[in-house]
Backbone bond lengths (Angstrom), bond angles and torsions (degrees), N, CA, C in turn:
res aa  C-N    CA-C-N  psi(-1)  N-CA   C-N-CA  omega(-1)  CA-C   N-CA-C  phi
1 X - - - 1.441 - - 1.528 110.97 -
2 X 1.361 115.54 -38.92 1.457 119.53 177.78 1.518 111.11 -58.27
3 X 1.329 115.84 -44.47 1.454 120.41 -176.92 1.525 111.68 -65.24
4 X 1.289 116.39 -33.82 1.458 121.02 178.40 1.526 110.67 -66.16
5 X 1.308 118.01 -42.61 1.467 121.74 179.10 1.536 110.38 -66.10
6 X 1.340 117.63 -44.42 1.468 121.65 178.52 1.525 109.94 -61.81
7 X 1.320 116.72 -44.16 1.466 121.39 178.78 1.530 110.55 -60.56
8 X 1.312 117.20 -43.37 1.459 122.49 179.98 1.542 110.55 -60.98
9 X 1.332 117.82 -46.96 1.462 121.81 179.01 1.527 112.10 -65.66
10 X 1.302 117.79 -36.07 1.465 121.48 178.17 1.535 110.35 -63.54
11 X 1.317 117.17 -44.09 1.465 121.33 178.61 1.525 110.03 -64.96
12 X 1.303 117.20 -42.34 1.455 122.56 179.15 1.533 110.54 -62.21
13 X 1.311 117.40 -43.93 1.461 122.32 179.84 1.522 111.39 -64.39
14 X 1.300 118.69 -44.93 1.462 123.02 179.85 1.524 110.64 -65.21
15 X 1.303 117.63 -41.32 1.464 120.27 -178.55 1.526 110.94 -68.09
16 X 1.320 118.98 -33.98 1.467 121.46 177.23 1.522 110.83 -65.60
17 X 1.320 118.17 -41.51 1.462 121.65 179.40 1.520 110.92 -64.48
18 X 1.304 118.00 -40.97 1.464 120.72 179.19 1.515 110.80 -63.71
19 X 1.342 116.90 -38.72 1.455 121.04 179.48 1.515 110.66 -62.97
20 X 1.328 117.77 -44.08 1.457 121.75 179.32 1.521 110.64 -61.14
21 X 1.315 117.44 -44.67 1.457 120.82 -179.71 1.523 110.52 -64.45
22 X 1.285 117.53 -41.67 1.452 121.31 -179.63 1.521 111.00 -64.27
23 X 1.304 117.61 -39.70 1.455 121.65 -179.17 1.521 110.33 -71.24
24 X 1.338 118.76 -40.07 1.462 121.64 -175.70 1.519 112.88 -71.29
25 X 1.296 119.19 -41.08 1.459 121.30 -175.20 1.517 114.31 -59.85
26 X 1.338 120.72 -48.97 1.452 119.18 179.45 1.524 112.39 -62.80
27 X 1.328 118.25 -35.21 1.464 120.54 -179.32 1.517 110.30 -63.03
28 X 1.334 117.31 -48.26 1.464 119.22 -177.97 1.528 110.54 -67.19
29 X 1.296 118.08 -35.86 1.467 119.77 177.80 1.524 110.59 -66.26
30 X 1.351 117.23 -40.67 1.454 119.82 178.39 1.513 111.20 -64.48
31 X 1.340 117.73 -43.14 1.459 119.45 -178.39 1.519 110.62 -64.41
32 X 1.313 118.05 -33.70 1.457 120.25 176.79 1.527 109.97 -65.16
33 X 1.311 117.46 -42.22 1.455 120.59 178.94 1.523 111.43 -63.81
34 X 1.334 117.26 -40.20 1.463 120.91 179.95 1.523 109.88 -63.26
35 X 1.314 117.03 -43.81 1.461 120.37 179.21 1.520 109.86 -61.72
36 X 1.312 117.22 -45.04 1.456 119.79 179.89 1.523 110.79 -63.37
37 X 1.324 117.51 -41.40 1.459 120.15 179.43 1.523 111.21 -64.52
38 X 1.337 118.06 -42.83 1.461 119.93 -178.45 1.517 110.97 -65.94
39 X 1.317 117.73 -35.52 1.467 120.36 177.06 1.521 109.23 -65.82
40 X 1.306 116.98 -43.06 1.456 120.25 179.73 1.527 111.23 -62.51
41 X 1.327 117.52 -39.04 1.463 120.98 179.79 1.514 110.26 -66.82
42 X 1.353 117.87 -45.61 1.453 121.51 -179.81 1.526 111.45 -60.42
43 X 1.317 116.96 -41.58 1.459 120.89 -178.77 1.525 110.95 -65.66
44 X 1.295 117.68 -40.88 1.457 120.52 -176.24 1.525 112.73 -83.67
45 X 1.337 117.87 -8.94 1.462 120.24 -177.21 1.520 111.71 -72.30
46 X 1.333 117.69 -15.98 1.450 120.33 179.20 1.516 113.78 80.87
47 X 1.320 118.13 8.69 1.464 121.08 179.01 1.524 110.22 -84.95
48 X 1.310 114.79 154.45 1.450 121.55 175.10 1.523 106.98 -100.41
49 X 1.305 116.34 124.49 1.463 120.97 179.79 1.531 109.06 -82.52
50 X 1.332 116.19 117.09 1.456 122.31 177.54 1.519 106.56 -108.33
51 X 1.338 116.60 114.39 1.452 121.22 -173.43 1.523 111.71 -111.84
52 X 1.330 114.82 155.02 1.457 121.55 178.12 1.529 109.71 -78.72
53 X 1.339 115.71 154.23 1.455 121.31 178.55 1.525 108.71 -152.31
54 X 1.340 117.22 158.94 1.466 119.62 177.57 1.530 110.32 -73.18
55 X 1.328 116.06 162.93 1.461 121.00 -179.94 1.530 109.39 -57.66
56 X 1.334 117.89 129.54 1.472 121.09 -176.36 1.531 112.94 -63.24
57 X 1.312 116.29 133.52 1.466 122.25 178.59 1.520 111.35 -68.75
58 X 1.329 116.95 -22.21 1.467 120.95 -178.61 1.534 112.22 -67.93
59 X 1.319 117.20 -23.66 1.461 121.11 -177.72 1.531 108.28 -84.10
60 X 1.332 115.93 120.14 1.460 120.86 -175.35 1.526 113.06 -108.82
61 X 1.326 119.44 -30.76 1.459 120.32 -174.28 1.523 110.61 -127.11
62 X 1.327 116.83 -116.99 1.464 121.36 -177.49 1.522 110.58 -63.27
63 X 1.352 115.02 144.39 1.465 117.93 -177.86 1.518 111.21 -161.80
64 X 1.318 114.10 163.14 1.459 123.49 169.00 1.523 105.91 -123.82
65 X 1.325 116.72 137.68 1.461 119.62 178.35 1.514 108.84 -149.20
66 X 1.338 114.43 138.40 1.453 121.18 -172.08 1.527 111.48 -134.27
67 X 1.327 113.69 150.16 1.466 122.54 172.51 1.530 106.95 -120.78
68 X 1.323 117.38 178.84 1.471 120.94 -179.49 1.526 112.55 -72.85
69 X 1.349 116.96 -26.23 1.467 120.99 -179.14 1.520 109.33 -158.54
70 X 1.330 116.32 176.39 1.463 121.32 -176.80 1.530 111.89 -62.72
71 X 1.328 117.51 -41.57 1.473 120.92 -179.67 1.530 111.11 -62.46
72 X 1.327 117.63 -46.40 1.467 120.75 177.57 1.525 110.78 -62.98
73 X 1.333 116.99 -38.40 1.461 121.33 179.43 1.535 109.82 -61.81
74 X 1.313 116.52 -46.24 1.467 120.61 179.66 1.526 111.91 -65.06
75 X 1.340 117.25 -25.98 1.466 122.37 177.19 1.528 112.84 -94.34
76 X 1.338 116.70 10.52 1.468 123.96 176.97 1.531 113.03 57.76
77 X 1.324 116.65 41.39 1.467 122.49 176.70 1.530 107.81 -102.73
78 X 1.323 116.27 77.71 1.459 121.94 -172.96 1.522 112.31 -82.90
79 X 1.338 115.31 145.25 1.471 120.70 173.93 1.520 111.33 -113.51
80 X 1.351 116.82 -9.57 1.464 121.73 179.94 1.526 108.83 -151.97
81 X 1.326 116.47 141.26 1.463 121.40 172.59 1.520 107.60 -151.37
82 X 1.340 116.05 147.16 1.464 120.09 172.46 1.520 109.48 -143.97
83 X 1.325 115.06 164.49 1.461 120.24 -178.07 1.529 111.58 -95.02
84 X 1.323 116.13 29.10 1.471 123.28 177.24 1.520 112.34 56.81
85 X 1.298 116.87 46.03 1.453 117.67 173.55 1.512 117.89 160.06
86 X 1.338 118.96 -37.80 1.466 118.83 -172.11 1.529 114.21 -117.88
87 X 1.330 116.63 -53.25 1.467 120.59 -172.80 1.530 111.56 -121.10
88 X 1.337 114.96 143.42 1.464 122.55 175.06 1.523 107.94 -118.48
89 X 1.339 116.25 145.78 1.457 122.13 -177.14 1.522 110.16 -125.77
90 X 1.339 115.28 133.34 1.465 121.89 176.09 1.524 108.27 -149.49
91 X 1.329 115.36 163.47 1.463 121.15 172.15 1.524 106.47 -118.33
92 X 1.338 115.09 105.44 1.467 121.70 -176.26 1.519 110.22 -120.16
93 X 1.320 115.45 134.38 1.465 122.18 178.57 1.526 112.04 50.16
94 X 1.342 115.61 39.50 1.455 121.51 175.87 1.515 115.61 83.21
95 X 1.327 118.56 2.50 1.465 121.38 -178.22 1.526 110.32 -120.41
96 X 1.334 116.17 132.13 1.460 121.01 175.27 1.529 107.24 -80.34
97 X 1.321 115.82 125.27 1.455 120.96 -175.31 1.520 111.99 -118.59
98 X 1.323 115.89 142.04 1.463 123.49 169.84 1.530 105.25 -115.22
99 X 1.335 116.64 117.28 1.467 121.20 -173.20 1.531 110.03 -125.21
100 X 1.325 115.66 151.78 1.461 120.67 178.26 1.521 110.94 -76.57
101 X 1.339 115.70 133.28 1.466 121.22 171.96 1.521 107.21 -75.35
102 X 1.330 116.96 131.23 1.458 121.22 177.93 1.520 109.94 -89.24
103 X 1.331 116.26 -45.47 1.461 120.24 178.30 1.525 109.74 -147.93
104 X 1.330 114.87 152.01 1.452 121.37 179.76 1.521 108.30 -151.42
105 X 1.343 116.32 134.85 1.463 120.32 179.06 1.523 110.03 -76.16
106 X 1.327 116.76 159.01 1.452 122.24 176.76 1.520 108.48 -82.39
107 X 1.317 116.77 106.90 1.456 121.50 -173.31 1.522 113.06 -70.85
108 X 1.318 118.76 -23.75 1.465 121.20 -179.88 1.528 110.93 -68.71
109 X 1.320 116.68 -34.67 1.458 121.91 -175.69 1.522 111.32 -91.18
110 X 1.308 115.92 -45.73 1.463 121.25 -173.10 1.530 112.30 -83.31
111 X 1.309 115.18 151.87 1.463 121.46 171.26 1.526 110.02 -87.42
112 X 1.334 115.24 -9.33 1.458 120.57 -178.77 1.516 110.51 -119.23
113 X 1.308 114.58 149.25 1.452 123.10 179.97 1.518 108.14 -108.81
114 X 1.324 116.46 136.48 1.460 120.62 177.81 1.527 108.36 -146.14
115 X 1.339 116.27 127.08 1.461 121.91 179.04 1.524 108.70 -138.69
116 X 1.300 115.34 142.30 1.465 121.81 176.73 1.521 108.39 -125.87
117 X 1.331 116.29 131.73 1.454 122.92 -179.02 1.520 107.64 -132.94
118 X 1.335 116.10 138.13 1.466 119.72 175.56 1.510 109.90 -135.54
119 X 1.329 115.08 141.98 1.460 122.18 171.03 1.521 106.83 -135.05
120 X 1.306 116.95 -175.07 1.465 120.10 179.26 1.527 111.89 -62.34
121 X 1.342 117.36 -33.95 1.463 120.85 -172.69 1.524 115.38 -109.54
122 X 1.341 117.93 -8.92 1.462 120.19 -174.93 1.528 111.65 -143.79
123 X 1.324 114.28 148.52 1.453 122.51 168.64 1.529 105.11 -123.01
124 X 1.329 116.16 123.19 1.462 120.80 -172.70 1.516 109.75 -122.82
125 X 1.324 114.73 135.60 1.461 121.58 178.69 1.528 108.60 -126.58
126 X 1.333 116.51 125.89 1.461 122.57 178.68 1.523 107.33 -112.58
127 X 1.326 116.44 124.97 1.466 122.60 178.41 1.523 108.22 -129.57
128 X 1.341 115.66 136.59 1.454 118.44 179.26 1.514 112.41 -158.31
129 X 1.319 115.12 161.53 1.465 122.23 176.46 1.528 107.76 -118.05
130 X 1.334 114.47 140.40 1.452 119.74 178.83 1.527 109.18 -68.27
131 X 1.335 116.84 128.76 1.459 120.15 178.64 1.525 111.39 -111.25
132 X 1.335 116.51 -14.14 1.453 120.72 178.52 1.524 107.95 -164.09
133 X 1.308 117.72 138.35 1.450 120.34 -179.77 1.507 112.55 -135.29
134 X 1.304 116.58 109.54 1.462 122.75 174.57 1.517 106.42 -129.48
135 X 1.342 117.92 -123.68 1.465 120.10 174.79 1.521 109.59 -66.07
136 X 1.310 116.03 -45.98 1.460 121.82 174.80 1.526 107.03 -109.37
137 X 1.314 116.00 146.85 1.463 121.32 -179.39 1.519 109.37 -97.00
138 X 1.328 117.43 124.59 1.465 122.00 177.78 1.518 109.67 -89.64
139 X 1.328 115.81 136.89 1.459 122.16 179.71 1.513 110.47 -129.85
140 X 1.336 114.73 152.01 1.463 122.48 172.85 1.521 106.28 -135.23
141 X 1.339 116.86 137.61 1.461 119.41 -178.44 1.506 112.29 -177.58
142 X 1.333 115.44 -141.57 1.467 121.13 -179.21 1.521 110.38 -138.26
143 X 1.319 114.46 155.83 1.456 122.03 171.35 1.523 106.37 -123.95
144 X 1.330 116.19 130.56 1.459 121.47 179.82 1.523 108.18 -117.74
145 X 1.328 115.89 126.80 1.456 122.59 -179.71 1.520 107.60 -116.75
146 X 1.316 115.98 129.80 1.467 121.21 -177.50 1.519 109.66 -128.57
147 X 1.337 115.21 137.13 1.467 121.71 175.98 1.527 108.93 -100.39
148 X 1.333 117.59 159.04 1.463 120.10 177.95 1.530 114.12 -59.14
149 X 1.361 117.74 -26.07 1.465 120.26 -179.81 1.530 112.65 -78.81
150 X 1.351 117.20 2.24 1.466 120.74 178.12 1.514 114.84 96.34
151 X 1.334 118.20 -5.06 1.455 121.34 177.31 1.529 109.04 -67.38
152 X 1.346 116.36 131.83 1.459 121.24 -178.76 1.529 109.47 -129.95
153 X 1.312 116.21 136.40 1.466 122.71 176.63 1.530 107.37 -129.36
154 X 1.335 116.94 124.80 1.464 121.98 177.78 1.522 108.69 -120.10
155 X 1.334 115.35 128.58 1.461 121.36 -177.88 1.523 110.29 -129.32
156 X 1.332 117.10 150.80 1.463 119.65 173.33 1.526 109.06 -73.12
157 X 1.342 116.69 151.78 1.455 120.30 175.21 1.517 110.26 -133.61
158 X 1.319 115.32 153.68 1.457 123.38 176.26 1.517 106.20 -145.37
159 X 1.335 117.15 128.18 1.451 118.42 179.62 1.501 113.29 -179.85
160 X 1.331 115.18 -163.57 1.449 118.96 -175.06 1.509 112.42 -138.44
161 X 1.326 113.54 160.38 1.449 122.85 173.61 1.525 106.85 -129.42
162 X 1.305 116.05 137.18 1.450 119.23 179.03 1.508 112.50 176.85
163 X 1.318 114.79 179.09 1.463 121.15 -179.74 1.522 110.43 -118.34
């Protein structure tokens, strides 16, 4: 009788493990397919992925840095930064880029901000209006990113320029 009970529990234990494995495998395979499908859709949608990044270590003194809105700015979730004259930094389509600034307006004199950046894969235009000016100048505006294939992404920006 003892052997019958042990045998019964052994079969029950083995069958439970097989059920767990059978249930888990299809779920993980499905989730992998969903991830692959969503990546394929995003790539073919023609959108430019603009990602947040920490403040660039390369910037040592004067700078401009922007987030999508005031809340993101206060939480240091930047989508654009530059060293107020030479280099601009962004994370586009999954790659962190350092690009040469082509032109930049003088923020001390103007009430408006204007910057132009070009690289091999992107043309970027930053436009903003001064909303507050103390030690650092606060700006609100838009950033427009354009690819050579004609894809364009325009986002709101909020941030500051100062030394």
